[in-house]
N, C-alpha and C positions, 0 to 999 in steps of 0.2 A: 850690675849689668844684666840686662834682660837677655836670656837665651831660651831657645825652644828645643825641648827634648821630648820625643814621642808626642808631638803635636800639642804639648802643654808648655806655657811660658813659665819660666823660673827667673826670679831676681836673685842672682848669686853674686857674692863678693869673694875674692880670692881667699881672704882670711877665714871666711865661713867654711869654705871647702876644706881648708887646711885643718880647722878645728874639728870638722866632722870626721876626718880621717885619722885623727889622733887616737892612738890606742887600738887601731884596727890592724890586724896582721895581714900583710899582702898575700893574696893567693898566688899560686904559680902562674907565671906569665906565659900564655900560649898565643896571644894575639897582640893587639895594640896596647901600649902601656903609657903611663904618665908618671912623671917625677913629682912627688909631693913631699916637701921636706928633703929627707935623704933617702926616701924609699920609693921604689918603683911599684906601682899598682896597675893591675889590668884596668883598662878604662871602663869595662862593663861593671866591675866591682865598685868603682867610684860612682858611676852613674846610678847604680842601685842604691847606694848610701845617700847621695845628695837628692835624688828624686823620690825615694821611698817607693819606687815602682819595681815590678819584676823586670829583670834584665832582658827578658824576651820581648818586652814592649818597646825597646829602642835599639838602635844600631850603635856599634862602636864608633862609627863615623860621626854620628850626631854628638856624642859625648866628647869625642876628640876635638871637634870644631868648637864646642862650647868651652872646653878647658883651655884650648889654645887662645881663644879670645880673652880669657881671664888672665893669661900670661903664664900658664904652665907649659913645661916642655913635654911634648908627646913624642913617642917613638912608634914607628910602624911595626908590624908583626915581624918576629925574627924569621930568618930563612929556615925552611924546612930541612931538618937533618934526619938521617936514617938512624934507627936504633941499631945496636950491634946485631940483633937477630935479623933485621931487615937487610943489613949489609951482608951477612953470611948467606942468607937466602938468595940474594942477587948473585953472589959468586957461584952458587951451586946450580943455578938455572942452566938448562940446555941452551945451546946457541939459538939465536933468533931465526936463523935460516938453516934448513937441513939440506944436505947435498941431494941433488936429483939422482934418481936411480937410472942407470944406463944398462939395459938388458944385454948389450953387446960387449960389456967389459967383463 
């Protein structure tokens, strides 16, 4: 199937993508991901492997559309969660509003 990624056409077959990703360890997922075999890969990692281009040259959306057309299951970015440090910082912050000063009290 012909897909366009970073303004370049690619003729891709689902089995070719699966073969290209065999033996490649998935990077940590911080954005959109795709299920290939039994592993979830970041779509940018897959895009870099199948196009041999720098991942800054294409968007995650382009690769997601191409992989979806090929029949892969893609997931959107996971919801943002706070780290324990961010959670503690939020609890220690001063109130958003400060009481007004009344000179007569």
